[in-house]
Steps between C-alpha positions, in 0.01 A plus 500: 500500500710586804268769602208272470658233711605762763144628521366143546748443776407827672121409478571151634698644787229740587241227483710278716543775758136570505418120538743454797337801683160346437618158631639691807173666573309168450716329752529802747133594488313211326642229736370654824164608320446137414591377843244757639224370260564130578518581883164688477343210320636259762354724783156523317477128441679330790361608842806361679706774335321755727353298783740198522771421747823719469667207309213477251490878443876521457520201267212633278678845502822363370319256254400796279861613455612139435244446233581840320873458507497150357249605227723806408791258484318256272394792268863611485591146405263523202627841402859386496399186305331719237832681470699188462656556838485337838574525875838359429587784273435733793735311724243361715677165546862650516689458821685827491826623645642521853460880495133459404430259789676732750308802373162316503537323835642802672209715428258220580680469839445867564141484411437191714683670793282811459192282498614289800515802730119545460411154626562568871258791484228255374587254779632244244825316585770578252566125466159454335628690197747213429317204650133542397261209532160387373304765340773758521754277331264453207434873479879573515571251222218627279607856536862440477484278182241723331671829562856354458440356163203701338606848607869447415413369154247791437685794648861403482551271203225614272465876567879548519550301176232719331656820595842369388355395174352853445858653532469631866819493703550281814403793733145520347480115488550489870301811617171489299439126549588541862250782537233295327580215741426734792184642341375145447466466865212749492277225642623610850315835445208340688712533807521879443717723295795540746521120569505445130769763446703340770481165301514637144814709541728237666352247255601712205855545633522130568391429142771737359763329716385164360503648165862588544571135620323378187744707292797391707407140426514578118105486501480187714182485704554206740675718768217755514239228498658332806555836673135613433372150634696533815370861560131411437501163683656620839365786700272657235224255508473551884492872449236483237294248719493756776412776268213324335342325802562774765183690410 
């Protein structure tokens, strides 16, 4: 009897580990693949995506990512519901600890500072990163809210919880979802391999640091959601606007 139970547990553990790696690949590779498909459909069916004003082209470029990320999040909600679980169980609504907030906001600040140094090269005043208006304010809010919430739930809360449930230690819980987070930004490959690598590697590192913050907060996601929002709603939209519309 004990041998049978032990065997069943081992099989269950292996199945769980296999599943969490599959989920990692779905998010790391499937997410950017779906964004590319939706983006291609938009370009084929909406002329403004190719021939419109810079604002139109940029907006239609980010729309693909917004749609896909929310669809993935909704799909995850159904998956969790089928398991008798919820976002609450992943710590999505937990406020965290002081240490978690310091860790999350510190690395968000370092990332924002790194991004800000690029704005003068694009002849964009640094103040615009913090005081956008009109179209750029809308774009910043859409990007910040979507990335801050969807990506943190998918890559931090969900993936890290899956690796933990499969018996992996905290090191693997931080490293592998962090790498998947960097890989998920493969959409920037249309800017060339080196520009993508220059985005993916720092993004993976940032994801790992936010993963540590998530653990510091006893698996509380609010600190990293806010940090991610601030990172993606300040200088980053201006950098991407320049990248997408400069050619």
